[in-house]
DRENTOR-168486 format. One record per residue: residue in one letter; x, y, z of N, C-alpha, C, CB in turn. Coordinates in Angstrom, 1 decimal. Glycine has a CB too. Layout:
<pts>
(pt "A" (X Y Z) (X Y Z) (X Y Z) (X Y Z))
...
</pts>
This chain:
<pts>
(pt "M" (229.1 235.2 190.5) (228.1 236.3 190.9) (227.9 236.6 192.2) (227.0 236.1 190.3))
(pt "A" (227.8 235.6 192.7) (227.6 235.6 194.4) (228.5 236.2 195.3) (227.7 234.2 195.0))
(pt "K" (229.7 236.1 195.0) (230.6 236.7 195.2) (230.8 238.3 195.4) (231.2 236.3 194.6))
(pt "V" (230.3 239.0 194.0) (230.1 240.4 193.9) (229.1 240.5 194.8) (229.9 240.9 192.7))
(pt "S" (228.1 240.1 194.9) (226.9 240.3 195.5) (227.2 240.3 197.0) (225.9 239.3 195.0))
(pt "K" (228.0 239.5 197.3) (228.4 239.5 199.0) (229.4 240.7 199.4) (229.2 237.8 199.5))
(pt "E" (230.0 240.8 198.4) (230.8 242.0 198.6) (230.1 243.5 198.7) (231.6 242.0 197.5))
(pt "K" (229.3 243.8 198.0) (228.6 244.8 197.8) (227.8 244.9 199.2) (227.8 244.6 196.6))
(pt "S" (227.2 244.0 199.7) (226.3 243.8 200.5) (227.4 244.3 201.9) (225.6 242.2 200.3))
(pt "I" (228.6 243.7 201.8) (229.7 243.8 203.0) (229.9 245.6 203.1) (231.4 242.9 202.6))
(pt "W" (230.0 246.1 202.2) (230.2 247.5 202.0) (229.1 248.7 202.6) (230.4 247.6 200.7))
(pt "R" (227.9 247.8 201.9) (226.7 248.3 202.3) (226.5 248.5 204.0) (225.6 247.3 201.8))
(pt "Q" (226.9 247.7 204.8) (226.6 247.0 206.0) (227.6 247.8 206.7) (226.8 245.3 206.1))
(pt "L" (228.8 248.0 206.4) (230.0 248.6 206.9) (229.5 250.3 206.9) (231.4 248.2 205.8))
(pt "C" (228.8 250.8 205.8) (228.1 252.1 205.7) (227.1 252.5 207.1) (227.1 251.9 204.4))
(pt "R" (226.3 251.4 206.8) (225.3 251.7 207.9) (225.7 251.5 209.2) (224.1 251.0 207.8))
(pt "F" (226.7 250.7 209.4) (227.2 250.5 210.8) (227.9 252.0 211.4) (228.4 249.1 210.6))
(pt "H" (228.7 252.6 210.3) (229.6 253.7 210.8) (228.8 254.6 210.7) (230.9 254.0 210.0))
(pt "W" (228.0 255.2 209.9) (227.1 256.7 209.6) (226.0 256.3 209.7) (227.3 257.6 208.2))
(pt "T" (225.4 257.6 210.0) (223.6 257.7 210.0) (223.0 257.5 208.8) (223.1 259.1 210.5))
(pt "P" (221.9 257.2 208.5) (221.2 257.3 207.2) (221.4 258.5 206.6) (219.9 257.0 207.3))
(pt "A" (221.4 259.8 207.4) (221.4 261.2 206.7) (222.7 261.4 206.3) (221.0 262.3 207.6))
(pt "Q" (223.8 260.7 207.0) (225.0 261.1 206.4) (225.1 260.6 205.3) (226.1 260.7 207.0))
(pt "I" (224.9 259.4 205.1) (224.8 258.3 203.7) (224.1 258.9 202.8) (224.0 256.8 204.0))
(pt "E" (223.0 259.5 203.0) (222.3 260.4 202.0) (222.8 261.5 201.5) (221.3 260.9 202.4))
(pt "Y" (223.5 262.3 202.4) (224.1 263.5 202.3) (225.5 263.4 201.3) (224.4 263.9 203.7))
(pt "I" (226.3 262.1 201.6) (227.5 262.0 200.5) (226.8 261.8 199.3) (228.7 260.6 200.8))
(pt "I" (225.8 260.7 199.2) (225.4 260.3 197.8) (224.7 261.4 196.9) (224.3 259.2 198.0))
(pt "Q" (223.8 262.4 197.9) (223.7 263.9 197.0) (224.8 264.6 196.7) (223.0 264.9 197.6))
(pt "L" (225.6 264.7 197.6) (226.8 265.7 197.1) (227.6 265.0 195.7) (228.2 265.9 198.5))
(pt "H" (228.0 263.8 195.4) (228.4 263.0 194.3) (227.3 262.7 193.4) (229.2 261.9 194.8))
(pt "R" (227.1 263.1 192.6) (226.6 262.6 191.4) (226.9 261.7 191.0) (226.6 263.2 190.5))
(pt "E" (227.9 260.9 190.6) (228.5 259.5 190.1) (227.7 258.6 190.8) (230.0 259.1 190.4))
(pt "L" (227.6 258.9 192.2) (227.0 258.0 193.5) (225.4 257.8 193.3) (227.3 258.7 195.1))
(pt "R" (224.7 258.6 193.0) (223.4 259.1 192.6) (223.0 258.2 191.5) (223.5 260.6 192.2))
(pt "V" (223.8 257.9 190.5) (223.3 257.3 189.3) (223.6 255.8 189.4) (224.0 257.9 188.1))
(pt "Q" (224.6 255.3 190.2) (225.1 254.0 190.6) (225.6 253.9 192.2) (226.2 253.6 189.6))
(pt "K" (224.9 253.5 192.7) (225.3 253.3 194.0) (226.5 252.1 194.4) (224.1 253.2 194.7))
(pt "N" (227.9 252.6 194.2) (229.0 251.8 194.7) (229.4 251.8 196.3) (230.2 252.4 193.9))
(pt "W" (228.6 251.0 196.8) (229.2 251.1 198.6) (230.6 251.2 198.8) (228.9 249.7 199.5))
(pt "Q" (231.4 250.9 198.2) (232.7 251.1 198.5) (233.3 252.3 198.2) (233.4 250.3 197.9))
(pt "Q" (232.5 252.9 197.3) (233.1 254.6 197.1) (232.0 254.9 198.0) (233.0 255.6 195.3))
(pt "V" (230.9 255.0 198.2) (230.2 255.5 199.3) (231.3 255.5 200.7) (228.8 254.4 199.5))
(pt "Y" (231.4 254.2 200.9) (232.4 254.5 202.2) (233.3 254.9 202.4) (232.8 253.9 202.8))
(pt "D" (234.3 255.0 201.0) (235.4 255.7 201.3) (235.1 257.5 201.2) (236.5 255.2 200.1))
(pt "R" (234.2 257.9 200.4) (233.6 258.9 200.6) (233.1 259.6 202.0) (232.7 258.8 199.9))
(pt "L" (232.5 258.7 202.6) (232.3 258.8 204.0) (233.3 259.2 205.2) (231.7 257.7 204.2))
(pt "R" (234.2 257.9 204.8) (235.6 258.1 205.8) (236.5 259.2 205.6) (236.6 256.9 205.7))
(pt "R" (236.5 259.8 204.2) (237.4 260.8 204.3) (236.9 262.3 204.6) (238.1 260.8 203.0))
(pt "A" (235.8 262.1 204.5) (234.6 263.0 205.1) (234.8 263.3 206.8) (233.1 262.2 204.8))
(pt "H" (234.4 261.9 207.2) (234.8 261.8 208.6) (236.1 262.2 209.3) (234.6 260.7 208.8))
(pt "I" (237.1 261.7 208.5) (238.6 261.7 209.1) (238.8 263.5 209.1) (240.0 260.7 207.8))
(pt "T" (238.5 264.3 207.9) (238.4 265.7 207.7) (238.0 266.3 209.1) (237.3 266.2 206.6))
(pt "I" (236.7 266.0 209.3) (236.1 266.5 210.4) (237.0 266.2 211.9) (234.5 265.9 210.4))
(pt "Q" (237.3 265.0 212.2) (238.1 264.7 213.2) (239.4 265.5 213.2) (238.3 263.3 213.2))
(pt "V" (239.9 265.6 212.3) (241.2 266.4 212.0) (241.1 267.8 212.5) (241.6 266.4 210.5))
(pt "H" (240.3 268.4 212.1) (239.9 269.9 212.3) (239.6 269.9 213.7) (238.8 270.5 211.4))
(pt "L" (238.6 269.0 214.3) (238.5 269.2 215.9) (239.7 269.1 216.5) (237.5 268.1 216.6))
(pt "W" (240.5 268.1 216.2) (241.9 267.9 217.1) (242.5 269.0 216.9) (242.8 266.7 216.8))
(pt "C" (242.8 269.6 215.7) (243.6 270.7 215.3) (243.2 271.8 216.6) (243.2 271.2 213.7))
(pt "N" (241.6 272.0 216.6) (241.1 273.0 217.3) (241.4 272.9 218.6) (239.9 273.0 217.1))
(pt "H" (241.6 271.5 219.0) (241.9 271.4 220.4) (243.5 271.7 220.7) (241.4 270.0 220.8))
(pt "L" (244.3 271.6 219.8) (245.8 272.0 220.3) (245.9 273.4 219.9) (247.0 271.0 219.7))
(pt "E" (245.0 274.3 219.7) (245.3 275.8 219.7) (246.2 276.3 220.9) (244.0 276.5 219.8))
(pt "P" (246.6 277.3 221.0) (247.6 277.8 222.3) (246.6 278.3 223.0) (248.8 278.9 222.0))
(pt "G" (246.6 278.0 224.4) (245.9 278.6 225.2) (244.3 277.9 225.4) (246.0 279.9 224.8))
(pt "Y" (244.3 276.9 224.8) (243.2 276.0 225.2) (243.3 275.0 226.2) (242.9 275.4 224.1))
(pt "H" (242.7 274.7 227.2) (242.8 274.2 228.4) (241.7 272.8 228.5) (242.5 275.5 229.4))
(pt "G" (240.8 272.8 227.5) (239.8 271.7 227.7) (238.9 272.0 228.8) (240.5 270.3 227.9))
(pt "D" (238.4 271.0 229.2) (237.5 270.8 230.5) (238.1 271.3 231.9) (237.1 269.4 230.6))
(pt "M" (239.4 271.7 231.9) (240.1 272.0 233.2) (239.3 273.1 234.1) (241.5 272.6 233.0))
</pts>
């Protein structure tokens, strides 16, 4: 049982290290199953997917023809 508790703690720490409390709360409120029972591994996965999607979107905008950045 201690191993399961430690694993939950690690996922919670990872979430808190990589994302703000507001970002974590937003994902939890967005997904009903996470509101009922906080599974920190699922919270981490949802946050990671959402964050990667934003990064890809920003990168794609960066690659638009005619974009010259800060030059």
